[in-house]
C-alpha positions in Angstrom: 28.8 11.2 9.4 30.7 8.2 8.0 29.8 7.2 4.5 27.3 4.3 5.2 28.2 2.6 1.9 31.5 1.5 3.4 29.9 0.0 6.5 28.6 -3.6 6.9 25.7 -2.3 8.9 24.9 1.4 8.8 23.3 2.4 12.1 20.8 5.2 12.3 17.4 6.4 13.6 13.9 7.3 12.7 14.2 11.1 12.4 11.6 13.9 12.7 10.9 16.0 9.7 8.4 18.6 11.0 9.5 22.2 10.7 12.2 22.5 8.1 11.4 19.3 6.2 13.2 16.1 5.2 16.7 17.6 4.8 16.4 20.7 7.1 15.0 18.8 10.1 15.6 15.2 9.3 19.2 15.2 8.2 20.1 17.8 10.8 18.8 15.5 13.5 20.7 12.6 11.9 23.9 14.6 12.1 23.2 15.5 15.7 22.7 11.9 16.8 25.4 10.3 14.6 23.0 8.4 12.4 24.4 6.6 9.3 20.9 5.7 8.0 17.5 7.3 8.4 13.8 6.4 8.4 11.1 9.0 7.9 7.3 9.3 7.7 6.0 11.0 4.6 2.4 11.2 6.0 0.7 11.3 9.4 1.4 7.8 10.7 -1.9 7.7 12.5 -4.1 9.0 9.7 -5.2 8.4 6.1 -4.0 11.7 4.5 -1.7 11.5 1.5 0.0 14.8 1.3 1.9 15.9 -1.8 5.6 16.3 -1.5 7.7 19.4 -2.0 9.9 18.8 -5.1 12.6 21.1 -3.9 12.8 19.4 -0.5 12.7 16.0 -2.1 15.6 16.8 -4.3 17.6 18.4 -1.4 17.1 15.3 0.7 17.8 12.9 -2.1 21.1 14.7 -3.0 22.2 15.1 0.6 21.7 11.4 1.3 23.6 10.4 -1.8 26.5 12.8 -1.0 26.7 11.5 2.6 26.2 7.8 1.7 23.1 7.7 3.9 20.5 5.0 3.0 16.9 6.3 3.6 13.7 4.4 4.3 10.0 5.4 4.7 7.7 3.9 7.3 4.1 3.7 6.1 1.2 4.7 8.3 0.1 2.3 11.1 -3.6 2.1 10.1 -2.8 0.0 7.0 -4.4 -3.4 7.2 -5.2 -5.5 4.2 -6.7 -8.2 6.5 -9.5 -5.9 7.5 -13.2 -6.8 7.2 -13.9 -3.3 6.0 -13.8 -2.5 2.3 -13.3 1.1 3.1 -10.2 0.3 5.3 -8.8 -1.9 2.5 -9.3 0.8 -0.1 -7.7 3.4 2.2 -4.9 1.0 3.0 -4.1 0.6 -0.7 -4.2 4.4 -1.3 -1.9 5.0 1.7 0.6 2.4 0.8 0.7 3.5 -2.8 1.4 7.1 -1.6 4.2 5.9 0.6 5.8 3.9 -2.2 5.6 6.8 -4.7 6.9 9.3 -2.1 9.7 6.9 -1.2 10.7 6.7 -4.9 10.6 10.5 -5.1 13.0 11.0 -2.2 15.3 8.2 -3.2 14.4 5.9 -0.3 15.4 2.2 -0.6 12.3 0.7 1.0 8.9 1.3 2.5 8.2 -0.5 5.8 4.6 -1.6 6.4 3.1 -3.6 9.3 1.7 -6.9 8.2 -1.7 -6.3 9.8 -4.3 -8.5 11.4 -6.9 -11.1 10.3 -10.2 -9.2 11.0 -12.2 -10.4 8.1 -14.4 -13.4 7.4 -12.4 -16.5 6.7 -9.8 -15.8 9.4 -6.1 -16.0 8.5 -6.7 -17.7 5.2 -9.2 -15.1 4.1 -7.0 -12.3 5.2 -4.0 -13.6 3.3 -6.2 -13.9 0.2 -7.1 -10.2 0.6 -3.4 -9.3 1.0 -2.7 -10.9 -2.4 -5.7 -9.2 -4.0 -4.9 -5.7 -2.7 -1.1 -5.7 -2.7 -0.2 -7.5 -5.9 -1.6 -4.6 -8.0 0.6 -2.2 -6.0 3.6 -4.4 -6.7 2.8 -4.3 -10.4 2.9 -0.5 -10.2 6.2 -0.8 -8.4 7.6 -2.7 -11.3 6.8 0.2 -13.6 9.1 2.5 -11.6 12.1 0.5 -12.8 15.3 -0.6 -11.0 15.3 2.3 -8.6 11.9 1.4 -7.2 11.9 1.0 -3.4 11.4 -2.4 -1.7 8.2 -3.2 0.1 9.4 -4.3 3.5 7.1 -6.4 5.6 7.4 -5.8 9.4 6.0 -8.6 11.6 4.2 -7.3 14.7 4.5 -8.2 18.4 1.8 -10.9 18.2 -1.2 -8.9 19.6 -4.7 -10.0 18.7 -5.1 -11.7 15.3 -1.7 -10.7 13.9 -0.9 -12.1 10.5 2.8 -12.2 11.1 4.5 -12.3 14.5 6.8 -15.3 14.5 9.3 -15.4 11.7 7.7 -18.5 10.3 4.5 -16.6 9.7 6.3 -14.7 6.9 6.3 -17.8 4.6 2.5 -17.7 3.9 2.6 -13.9 3.6 5.3 -14.1 1.0 3.4 -16.8 -0.8 0.3 -14.5 -1.0 2.5 -11.9 -2.7 3.9 -14.5 -5.1 7.4 -14.1 -3.8 7.7 -10.8 -5.7 11.4 -9.9 -6.1 10.9 -6.5 -4.4 9.2 -7.8 -1.3 11.6 -8.0 1.7 11.5 -8.0 5.5 12.0 -5.4 8.2 12.9 -7.2 11.4 11.9 -5.4 14.6 13.9 -6.9 17.5 11.3 -5.8 20.1 8.5 -7.2 18.1 10.3 -10.5 17.6 11.1 -10.7 21.3 7.5 -9.9 22.3 6.2 -12.6 19.9 8.3 -15.3 21.7 11.7 -15.3 20.0 13.9 -15.1 23.1 16.8 -13.2 21.7 18.4 -13.0 25.2 18.9 -16.7 25.6 22.1 -18.3 24.2 21.6 -19.0 20.5 18.3 -17.1 20.4 19.4 -14.5 17.8 20.8 -17.1 15.5 17.7 -19.3 15.8 15.4 -16.4 15.0 17.4 -15.3 12.0 17.6 -18.9 10.7 13.8 -19.1 11.0 13.4 -15.8 9.1 15.7 -17.0 6.2 13.9 -20.3 6.1 10.6 -18.5 5.8 11.4 -16.0 3.1 14.8 -17.1 1.6 18.2 -15.4 1.7 18.6 -11.8 0.7 15.2 -10.6 1.8 16.1 -9.2 5.2 16.7 -5.5 4.1 16.2 -3.5 7.3 16.3 -4.0 11.1 14.5 -1.9 13.7 16.9 -2.2 16.6 14.8 -1.8 19.8 15.2 -3.2 23.2 12.0 -4.3 25.1 10.4 -3.1 28.3 8.6 -6.4 28.6 9.7 -10.1 28.8 10.0 -12.5 25.9 6.6 -13.6 24.7 4.6 -10.8 26.4 3.1 -9.7 23.1 3.5 -6.1 24.1 5.1 -3.6 21.7 6.9 -1.4 24.2 10.4 -0.3 23.0 13.2 0.4 25.4 16.7 2.0 24.9 19.4 -0.4 23.9 20.8 -2.4 26.8 18.1 -1.0 29.2 15.5 -3.6 28.5 15.0 -7.4 28.7 16.9 -8.1 25.5 20.1 -6.4 26.7 23.1 -5.3 24.7 24.8 -8.6 24.0 22.2 -10.0 21.5 22.6 -6.9 19.3 26.3 -7.7 19.0 25.3 -11.2 17.8 22.8 -9.7 15.4 25.4 -7.5 13.9 27.8 -10.4 13.3 25.3 -12.9 11.8 25.7 -13.7 8.1 22.0 -13.0 7.5 22.5 -9.3 8.5 25.4 -8.5 6.2 24.8 -5.2 4.6 21.5 -4.6 6.4 21.1 -1.1 8.1 19.8 -0.8 11.7 17.3 1.9 12.6 16.5 2.7 16.2 13.0 3.5 17.3 13.8 3.8 21.0 12.5 6.4 23.5 14.1 9.8 23.1 13.4 11.0 26.6 11.2 13.9 25.6 9.3 13.7 28.9 12.5 13.7 31.0 12.7 16.9 33.1 16.4 17.3 32.1 16.0 16.2 28.6 18.7 17.0 26.1 17.3 16.8 22.5 18.5 13.6 20.9 20.7 12.5 23.8 19.1 9.1 24.2 19.2 8.4 20.5 22.8 9.4 20.2 23.6 7.1 23.1 21.8 4.1 21.5 23.5 4.7 18.2 26.9 4.9 19.9 26.2 1.8 21.8 25.3 -0.2 18.7 28.4 1.2 16.9 30.4 -0.1 19.7 29.0 -3.6 19.2 29.8 -3.5 15.5 33.0 -5.3 14.6 35.5 -3.5 12.4 35.4 -4.5 8.8 38.7 -6.3 9.0 37.5 -8.4 12.0 34.3 -9.3 10.2 36.2 -10.6 7.2 38.3 -12.7 9.6 35.1 -14.1 11.1 35.4 -12.4 14.5 32.3 -11.6 16.5 31.9 -8.3 18.3 32.1 -8.1 22.1 28.8 -8.6 23.9 29.2 -5.2 25.7 
């Protein structure tokens, strides 16, 4: 694998870790598909369990990522919602996110991705954002205690289903304000989510308009990770259904524009696309390898980027 530190945009994948663990399974899969960056779960993504890590595996993963120049990220469980009307859910959300942050620090991950949740409490959006501040600010204070190597908390807007707190990029402004613009709060942009929420990335200028709106909402330097996913559905459908790169309604071209935009400089891309596990003739990792290769093909060489060139639409 190429040392990601030398790349403007390392391109990688969410990798499995079951079986031989973070390094044995996760990095082996990354090698197989050509990933230059990785994202992992450190707990059941659809549960509340907070399993302890294996110190030996943590060290092996951390050292291997450092040696290969691979940036790593953790995705927090999907159940987390600080806008819930249930005190139990809020307490469990805090415990779950704390666990992800601490495990991320232990394995040397640069950030923890968390979905921004929905307003399901009394008081609607205003009440939900007040709860976000009350519940997450103490976790950010704990993050400060970890020092300069603490992971970022990366807010991921959703596809706009139901009472989503963040779907359009402009929604991030109020969320960031609720977290007092903490210096370790950033954004994970999911292209499928943004498209589903109504940012038409496939139309001329759509990518630039979306990124401009993101930067206007949170300020420069806070976009820290991109989930690069095509969409099975049309723009504005509010459906979170990922498709392989170039096979959906976004198409390949907008990803080239994304890779060349000033706001994405230095930001890794992680694919969360279908891996074809239900295909009769499935080859393990083949779809992911193809998606990563396709994105690498849209990534302009470093010299071209310095000269201001844009990658081919492909």
